[in-house]
Backbone as a chain_set.jsonl record, in Angstrom:
{"seq": "XXXXXXXXXXXXXXXXXXXXXXXXXXXXXXXXXXXXXXXXXXXXXXXXXXXXXXXXXXXXXXXXXXXXXXXXXXXXXXXXXXXXXXXXXXXXXXXXXXXXXXXXXXXXXXXXXXXXXXXXXXXXXXXXXXXXXXXXXXXXXXXXXXX", "coords": {"N": [[-1.456, -3.337, 7.735], [-1.006, -1.725, 4.868], [-1.559, 1.436, 3.604], [-2.106, 3.012, 0.687], [-1.933, 6.0, -1.064], [-2.535, 7.38, -4.102], [-1.769, 10.017, -5.964], [-2.841, 11.554, -8.827], [-2.744, 13.019, -12.174], [-5.841, 14.209, -13.586], [-7.75, 11.785, -15.271], [-5.519, 10.215, -15.817], [-5.423, 7.511, -15.55], [-7.427, 4.748, -16.537], [-10.387, 3.1, -15.265], [-9.851, 0.392, -15.421], [-7.042, 0.457, -15.563], [-6.491, 1.491, -13.002], [-7.441, -0.587, -11.42], [-5.665, -2.658, -12.196], [-3.246, -1.505, -11.338], [-3.744, -1.239, -8.565], [-4.061, -3.964, -7.993], [-1.449, -4.864, -8.54], [0.009, -3.48, -6.578], [-1.195, -4.561, -4.277], [-0.557, -7.323, -4.544], [2.249, -7.134, -4.388], [2.593, -6.117, -1.772], [1.486, -8.211, -0.262], [3.253, -10.294, -0.932], [5.827, -9.229, -0.183], [5.537, -8.384, 2.499], [4.178, -10.434, 3.669], [1.364, -10.555, 4.371], [-2.249, -10.506, 4.78], [-4.312, -10.034, 1.868], [-6.493, -8.344, 2.269], [-5.595, -6.416, 3.995], [-4.44, -4.436, 2.484], [-4.89, -1.256, 1.283], [-5.785, 0.857, -1.34], [-5.952, 4.004, -2.685], [-6.988, 6.126, -5.199], [-6.437, 9.392, -6.085], [-7.523, 11.839, -8.024], [-6.064, 14.708, -9.293], [-7.059, 17.839, -10.101], [-6.129, 20.025, -12.862], [-3.63, 22.439, -12.187], [-3.505, 22.063, -9.422], [-1.469, 20.652, -8.341], [1.892, 21.3, -7.684], [5.305, 21.563, -8.518], [8.291, 22.71, -7.364], [7.161, 25.222, -7.428], [5.922, 25.369, -9.856], [3.242, 24.409, -12.088], [2.437, 20.965, -12.05], [1.881, 18.754, -14.394], [2.289, 16.228, -15.263], [2.751, 14.381, -13.26], [2.954, 12.007, -10.648], [2.203, 11.283, -7.367], [2.938, 9.261, -4.653], [1.856, 8.273, -1.529], [2.462, 6.287, 1.121], [1.407, 4.416, 3.9], [2.445, 2.312, 6.399], [1.684, -0.288, 8.664], [1.212, -2.909, 9.662], [3.557, -4.334, 9.249], [6.869, -3.57, 10.084], [9.896, -1.996, 8.992], [12.838, -2.78, 10.014], [15.581, -2.406, 9.458], [18.169, -0.691, 7.568], [18.811, -2.175, 5.297], [16.548, -3.758, 4.78], [14.698, -1.731, 4.3], [15.834, -0.59, 1.997], [15.645, -2.777, 0.23], [12.871, -3.014, 0.106], [12.139, -0.539, -1.09], [13.405, -0.815, -3.579], [12.046, -3.033, -4.584], [9.415, -2.029, -4.682], [9.831, -0.016, -6.569], [10.171, -1.541, -8.906], [7.654, -2.71, -9.077], [5.882, -0.544, -9.473], [6.857, 0.652, -11.752], [5.79, -0.122, -14.419], [3.412, 1.311, -14.396], [4.057, 3.917, -14.035], [6.858, 5.076, -14.673], [7.166, 3.715, -17.163], [5.024, 4.762, -18.5], [5.655, 7.327, -18.857], [5.411, 9.156, -16.759], [6.532, 11.501, -14.322], [7.499, 10.852, -11.004], [7.044, 10.297, -7.46], [7.6, 8.826, -4.26], [6.823, 8.14, -0.865], [7.139, 6.461, 2.277], [5.509, 6.047, 5.305], [5.813, 4.84, 8.645], [3.646, 3.617, 10.975], [3.099, 3.126, 14.449], [2.219, -0.152, 15.459], [0.536, -0.449, 17.607], [-1.347, 1.49, 17.326], [-3.403, 0.747, 15.637], [-6.253, -0.902, 14.327], [-8.438, -3.455, 13.019], [-11.613, -3.537, 12.001], [-12.1, -2.907, 14.633], [-10.564, -4.776, 15.93], [-7.579, -6.002, 17.314], [-4.912, -6.892, 15.326], [-3.622, -10.195, 15.058], [-0.685, -10.296, 15.162], [1.345, -11.378, 16.677], [0.679, -13.986, 16.992], [1.22, -16.622, 15.272], [-0.342, -18.806, 14.224], [-3.04, -17.936, 14.354], [-2.805, -15.593, 12.865], [-2.123, -16.675, 10.398], [-4.552, -17.822, 9.786], [-6.086, -15.531, 9.378], [-4.849, -14.666, 7.037], [-5.409, -16.828, 5.319], [-8.267, -16.835, 5.242], [-8.638, -14.282, 4.43], [-9.691, -12.096, 5.846], [-10.617, -10.168, 8.762], [-10.75, -11.877, 11.725], [-12.653, -12.13, 14.511], [-11.266, -12.815, 17.673], [-12.729, -14.443, 19.381], [-14.199, -15.951, 17.623], [-12.49, -17.77, 16.613], [-11.801, -21.146, 16.394], [-10.975, -23.222, 19.179], [-7.79, -24.675, 19.507]], "CA": [[-2.133, -2.455, 6.84], [-0.455, -0.607, 4.125], [-2.524, 2.313, 2.948], [-1.444, 3.735, -0.392], [-2.705, 7.043, -1.718], [-1.876, 7.669, -5.37], [-2.252, 11.29, -6.483], [-2.585, 11.522, -10.264], [-3.501, 13.971, -12.989], [-7.17, 13.75, -13.98], [-7.79, 10.876, -16.419], [-4.233, 9.552, -16.077], [-5.667, 6.072, -15.572], [-8.799, 4.269, -16.662], [-10.794, 2.239, -14.156], [-9.105, -0.864, -15.585], [-5.657, 0.749, -15.171], [-6.459, 1.616, -11.54], [-7.597, -1.947, -10.883], [-4.396, -3.365, -12.415], [-2.261, -0.864, -10.47], [-4.075, -1.658, -7.193], [-3.743, -5.392, -7.898], [0.007, -4.998, -8.472], [0.409, -3.021, -5.242], [-1.666, -5.557, -3.307], [0.275, -8.526, -4.691], [3.584, -6.82, -3.875], [2.529, -6.018, -0.31], [1.252, -9.564, 0.252], [4.501, -11.058, -1.093], [6.961, -8.662, 0.548], [5.279, -8.273, 3.94], [3.491, -11.649, 4.135], [0.151, -10.1, 5.039], [-3.451, -10.798, 3.99], [-4.63, -9.038, 0.84], [-7.472, -7.349, 2.732], [-4.891, -5.354, 4.708], [-3.917, -3.448, 1.535], [-5.84, -0.233, 0.836], [-5.228, 1.736, -2.369], [-6.897, 5.075, -3.034], [-6.537, 7.014, -6.263], [-6.95, 10.747, -5.924], [-7.237, 12.628, -9.212], [-5.788, 16.097, -8.967], [-7.355, 18.72, -11.24], [-5.043, 20.875, -13.343], [-3.244, 23.566, -11.335], [-3.606, 21.776, -7.991], [-0.186, 20.087, -7.914], [2.995, 22.137, -8.127], [6.663, 21.136, -8.172], [9.168, 23.871, -7.48], [6.346, 26.4, -7.695], [5.353, 25.296, -11.204], [2.217, 23.367, -12.218], [2.934, 19.633, -12.401], [0.792, 18.139, -15.146], [2.672, 14.869, -15.631], [3.389, 13.944, -12.017], [2.188, 11.129, -9.759], [2.776, 11.244, -6.008], [2.425, 8.15, -3.856], [2.082, 8.338, -0.091], [2.089, 4.992, 1.69], [1.521, 4.281, 5.348], [2.466, 0.893, 6.742], [1.53, -0.527, 10.092], [1.26, -4.336, 9.986], [4.957, -4.752, 9.254], [7.842, -2.486, 10.16], [11.158, -2.286, 8.306], [13.747, -2.408, 11.085], [16.981, -2.161, 9.083], [18.359, 0.008, 6.287], [18.824, -3.154, 4.202], [15.156, -4.118, 4.477], [14.073, -0.554, 3.693], [16.359, -0.476, 0.631], [15.046, -3.857, -0.559], [11.464, -2.645, -0.091], [12.04, 0.546, -2.072], [13.774, -1.366, -4.887], [10.934, -3.892, -4.983], [8.307, -1.136, -5.04], [10.192, 0.626, -7.825], [9.877, -2.472, -9.994], [6.201, -2.933, -9.137], [5.165, 0.619, -9.995], [7.454, 1.107, -13.013], [4.903, -0.192, -15.588], [2.304, 2.253, -14.269], [4.575, 5.273, -13.887], [7.994, 5.345, -15.554], [6.896, 3.205, -18.513], [3.973, 5.595, -19.109], [6.197, 8.671, -19.022], [5.139, 10.046, -15.633], [7.47, 11.78, -13.238], [6.804, 10.365, -9.812], [7.722, 10.306, -6.167], [6.927, 8.008, -3.245], [7.399, 8.02, 0.479], [6.443, 5.514, 3.15], [5.529, 6.308, 6.745], [5.526, 3.672, 9.477], [2.851, 3.945, 12.146], [3.184, 2.066, 15.452], [1.159, -1.154, 15.36], [-0.399, -0.261, 18.725], [-2.335, 2.494, 16.943], [-4.103, 0.197, 14.476], [-7.25, -1.953, 14.525], [-9.227, -3.848, 11.858], [-12.959, -3.765, 12.548], [-11.985, -2.794, 16.084], [-9.825, -5.938, 16.442], [-6.121, -5.969, 17.216], [-4.421, -7.97, 14.46], [-2.84, -11.158, 15.835], [0.645, -10.374, 14.566], [2.23, -12.175, 17.526], [0.126, -15.339, 17.065], [1.374, -17.098, 13.893], [-1.448, -19.659, 13.771], [-4.217, -17.101, 14.139], [-2.511, -14.692, 11.757], [-2.213, -17.499, 9.189], [-5.977, -17.97, 9.508], [-6.5, -14.256, 8.782], [-4.349, -14.674, 5.662], [-6.154, -17.851, 4.576], [-9.659, -16.411, 5.044], [-8.585, -12.93, 3.88], [-10.602, -11.238, 6.605], [-10.352, -10.065, 10.194], [-11.548, -12.851, 12.464], [-12.635, -11.853, 15.954], [-10.574, -13.892, 18.367], [-13.679, -15.371, 19.977], [-14.707, -16.811, 16.55], [-11.46, -18.743, 16.255], [-11.983, -22.396, 17.149], [-9.858, -23.608, 20.053], [-6.945, -25.729, 18.908]], "C": [[-1.133, -1.566, 6.144], [-1.609, 0.15, 3.463], [-1.747, 3.139, 1.941], [-2.41, 4.78, -0.942], [-1.903, 7.493, -2.932], [-2.519, 8.917, -5.959], [-1.851, 11.39, -7.951], [-3.234, 12.709, -10.97], [-4.872, 13.373, -13.328], [-7.051, 12.911, -15.253], [-6.439, 10.249, -16.772], [-4.42, 8.05, -16.233], [-7.147, 5.792, -15.778], [-9.139, 3.467, -15.411], [-10.017, 0.922, -14.22], [-7.641, -0.688, -15.193], [-5.532, 0.809, -13.651], [-6.571, 0.24, -10.89], [-6.294, -2.719, -11.028], [-3.297, -2.821, -11.502], [-2.493, -1.303, -9.022], [-3.781, -3.144, -6.995], [-2.242, -5.61, -7.766], [0.537, -4.573, -7.105], [0.031, -4.059, -4.193], [-0.798, -6.801, -3.353], [1.668, -8.29, -4.112], [3.602, -6.762, -2.35], [2.347, -7.394, 0.323], [2.543, -10.38, 0.194], [5.604, -10.54, -0.179], [6.745, -8.719, 2.055], [4.593, -9.498, 4.533], [2.277, -11.283, 5.002], [-1.057, -10.513, 4.195], [-3.738, -9.67, 2.993], [-5.582, -7.966, 1.359], [-6.84, -6.249, 3.58], [-4.549, -4.181, 3.782], [-5.049, -2.543, 1.035], [-5.144, 0.654, -0.194], [-6.306, 2.745, -2.757], [-6.269, 5.941, -4.114], [-7.222, 8.361, -6.084], [-6.543, 11.536, -7.167], [-7.127, 14.098, -8.826], [-6.071, 16.965, -10.193], [-6.141, 19.57, -11.615], [-4.858, 22.058, -12.398], [-3.524, 23.334, -9.854], [-2.359, 21.086, -7.456], [0.924, 20.943, -8.519], [4.305, 21.517, -7.667], [7.578, 22.337, -8.377], [8.423, 25.137, -7.842], [5.699, 26.412, -9.064], [4.293, 24.201, -11.274], [2.836, 22.046, -12.69], [1.797, 18.881, -13.088], [1.074, 16.684, -15.513], [3.327, 14.168, -14.435], [2.427, 13.091, -11.2], [2.926, 11.069, -8.425], [2.119, 10.11, -5.252], [2.837, 8.357, -2.408], [1.59, 7.014, 0.471], [2.336, 5.012, 3.19], [1.465, 2.794, 5.66], [2.421, 0.734, 8.249], [1.793, -1.993, 10.423], [2.684, -4.869, 10.046], [5.834, -3.508, 9.285], [9.113, -2.939, 9.442], [12.297, -1.847, 9.226], [15.181, -2.071, 10.672], [17.062, -1.394, 7.771], [18.332, -0.963, 5.097], [17.408, -3.555, 3.794], [14.45, -2.941, 3.813], [14.54, -0.383, 2.243], [15.759, -1.548, -0.273], [13.583, -3.545, -0.866], [11.341, -1.584, -1.172], [12.417, 0.063, -3.472], [12.64, -2.223, -5.441], [9.753, -3.045, -5.447], [8.596, -0.447, -6.374], [9.89, -0.247, -9.028], [8.374, -2.686, -10.17], [5.494, -1.76, -9.806], [5.68, 1.086, -11.357], [6.496, 1.017, -14.207], [3.77, 0.837, -15.572], [2.765, 3.71, -14.224], [5.666, 5.568, -14.915], [7.698, 4.928, -16.991], [5.805, 3.986, -19.237], [4.402, 7.054, -19.219], [5.905, 9.644, -17.894], [6.402, 10.295, -14.821], [6.746, 11.348, -11.977], [7.71, 10.394, -8.601], [6.907, 9.45, -5.207], [7.606, 8.223, -1.904], [6.515, 7.093, 1.301], [6.614, 5.968, 4.593], [5.254, 4.997, 7.466], [4.839, 4.137, 10.757], [2.997, 2.823, 13.17], [1.973, 1.139, 15.389], [0.132, -1.015, 16.48], [-1.525, 0.713, 18.383], [-3.162, 2.044, 15.738], [-5.068, -0.899, 14.9], [-7.948, -2.225, 13.2], [-10.596, -4.256, 12.392], [-12.935, -3.749, 14.075], [-11.172, -3.895, 16.731], [-8.329, -5.712, 16.274], [-5.684, -7.158, 16.364], [-3.497, -8.891, 15.252], [-1.43, -11.367, 15.277], [1.602, -11.242, 15.375], [1.708, -13.599, 17.741], [0.142, -15.926, 15.645], [0.211, -17.955, 13.384], [-2.693, -18.843, 13.465], [-3.991, -16.155, 12.961], [-2.591, -15.443, 10.427], [-3.68, -17.708, 8.801], [-6.534, -16.678, 8.895], [-6.072, -14.216, 7.312], [-5.185, -15.632, 4.813], [-7.576, -17.389, 4.258], [-9.768, -15.007, 4.459], [-9.627, -12.017, 4.517], [-10.144, -11.199, 8.06], [-11.302, -11.017, 10.912], [-11.498, -12.464, 13.944], [-12.075, -13.069, 16.698], [-11.538, -14.886, 18.982], [-14.313, -16.295, 18.924], [-13.737, -17.944, 16.223], [-11.661, -20.004, 17.079], [-10.747, -22.703, 17.984], [-9.094, -24.747, 19.398], [-6.902, -26.951, 19.791]], "O": [[-0.484, -0.737, 6.782], [-2.5, -0.438, 2.85], [-0.834, 3.88, 2.307], [-3.563, 4.475, -1.246], [-0.757, 7.927, -2.817], [-3.668, 8.886, -6.4], [-0.668, 11.318, -8.284], [-4.155, 13.33, -10.44], [-5.026, 12.152, -13.35], [-6.344, 13.281, -16.19], [-6.24, 9.802, -17.901], [-3.67, 7.394, -16.957], [-8.008, 6.506, -15.263], [-8.263, 3.19, -14.591], [-9.58, 0.403, -13.193], [-7.055, -1.571, -14.566], [-4.596, 0.256, -13.075], [-5.873, -0.054, -9.92], [-5.858, -3.371, -10.079], [-2.506, -3.59, -10.956], [-1.551, -1.694, -8.332], [-3.301, -3.539, -5.933], [-1.803, -6.443, -6.972], [1.411, -5.232, -6.542], [0.835, -4.396, -3.325], [-0.349, -7.284, -2.313], [2.207, -9.154, -3.421], [4.512, -7.291, -1.712], [2.983, -7.706, 1.329], [2.887, -11.074, 1.151], [6.246, -11.321, 0.523], [7.66, -9.061, 2.804], [4.44, -9.598, 5.75], [2.183, -11.644, 6.175], [-0.902, -10.837, 3.018], [-3.44, -8.505, 3.253], [-5.499, -6.81, 0.944], [-7.493, -5.243, 3.858], [-4.386, -3.054, 4.249], [-6.026, -3.007, 0.446], [-4.042, 1.146, 0.049], [-7.425, 2.375, -3.112], [-5.151, 6.43, -3.957], [-8.443, 8.44, -5.949], [-5.37, 11.863, -7.348], [-7.981, 14.646, -8.13], [-5.394, 16.835, -11.213], [-5.249, 19.802, -10.799], [-5.83, 22.605, -11.876], [-3.755, 24.286, -9.108], [-2.205, 20.947, -6.242], [0.9, 21.268, -9.706], [4.398, 21.005, -6.551], [7.62, 22.909, -9.466], [8.977, 26.028, -8.486], [4.998, 27.364, -9.407], [4.416, 23.178, -10.601], [3.652, 22.023, -13.611], [0.86, 18.427, -12.43], [0.193, 15.989, -16.019], [4.322, 13.458, -14.582], [1.245, 13.409, -11.075], [4.133, 10.831, -8.381], [0.893, 10.005, -5.212], [4.007, 8.584, -2.103], [0.421, 6.664, 0.309], [3.332, 5.55, 3.674], [0.544, 2.099, 5.233], [3.025, 1.499, 9.001], [2.524, -2.289, 11.368], [2.971, -5.773, 10.83], [5.568, -2.523, 8.596], [9.363, -4.137, 9.306], [12.682, -0.678, 9.222], [15.926, -1.502, 11.471], [16.138, -1.439, 6.96], [17.877, -0.6, 4.012], [17.107, -3.675, 2.607], [13.687, -3.131, 2.866], [13.737, -0.07, 1.363], [15.403, -1.264, -1.417], [13.115, -3.788, -1.978], [10.52, -1.719, -2.079], [11.807, 0.489, -4.453], [12.316, -2.145, -6.626], [9.162, -3.319, -6.492], [7.704, -0.311, -7.211], [9.409, 0.24, -10.051], [7.888, -2.825, -11.293], [4.597, -1.965, -10.623], [4.995, 1.843, -12.045], [6.386, 1.988, -14.956], [3.234, 1.189, -16.623], [1.955, 4.626, -14.361], [5.414, 6.239, -15.916], [7.946, 5.689, -17.926], [5.676, 3.882, -20.457], [3.617, 7.912, -19.622], [6.127, 10.845, -18.049], [7.234, 9.403, -14.656], [5.524, 11.461, -11.886], [8.933, 10.498, -8.691], [5.685, 9.358, -5.322], [8.812, 8.458, -1.83], [5.316, 6.961, 1.056], [7.727, 6.24, 5.043], [4.538, 4.14, 6.949], [5.38, 4.941, 11.516], [3.016, 1.655, 12.78], [0.836, 1.599, 15.279], [-1.019, -1.42, 16.318], [-2.543, 0.754, 19.074], [-3.57, 2.866, 14.917], [-4.733, -1.733, 15.741], [-8.043, -1.338, 12.352], [-10.71, -5.218, 13.151], [-13.669, -4.495, 14.724], [-11.087, -3.954, 17.958], [-7.872, -5.282, 15.215], [-6.047, -8.299, 16.651], [-2.674, -8.416, 16.035], [-1.041, -12.491, 14.96], [2.563, -11.783, 14.828], [2.235, -14.334, 18.576], [-0.817, -15.747, 14.895], [-0.178, -17.834, 12.222], [-3.329, -19.04, 12.429], [-4.893, -15.943, 12.151], [-3.078, -14.897, 9.437], [-4.007, -17.763, 7.615], [-7.364, -16.734, 7.988], [-6.837, -13.786, 6.448], [-5.615, -15.281, 3.715], [-8.037, -17.537, 3.126], [-10.847, -14.583, 4.043], [-10.339, -11.278, 3.838], [-9.397, -12.06, 8.524], [-12.516, -10.959, 10.718], [-10.43, -12.469, 14.557], [-12.392, -14.212, 16.367], [-11.206, -16.065, 19.099], [-14.901, -17.315, 19.283], [-14.121, -18.952, 15.63], [-11.689, -19.952, 18.309], [-9.617, -22.475, 17.552], [-9.68, -25.659, 18.814], [-6.244, -27.935, 19.452]]}, "num_chains": 1, "name": "protein.A"}
């Protein structure tokens, strides 16, 4: 699960823009982390004027992204650097190219503290996990046909 929260000025994006942005984030997470699309959650939070401040001053052209990842961890500085570079390219059309100042950070939560519909994701069972990816849903382990 990556959970992305995108804090934006009010009316910075249309519904169609948000859909395209969320699709780009989802596609990037699926490609980079090799996870099912349904793991990716994107929430847009519009911030009314005078509710975001940078250096004590109102920030009217600023987007802040907070991402939390659980399904995959980034164990090395090289992987973390590659992830941040990849994300930078994915979000550029929605941020830099539109003239927004922006910032992002990613937190990593231990996988033991995560469930999908109350089910532990089968990250250590490649065949079952592949089925989750294929069906794009959490499959209770008792539903999985015996091989």
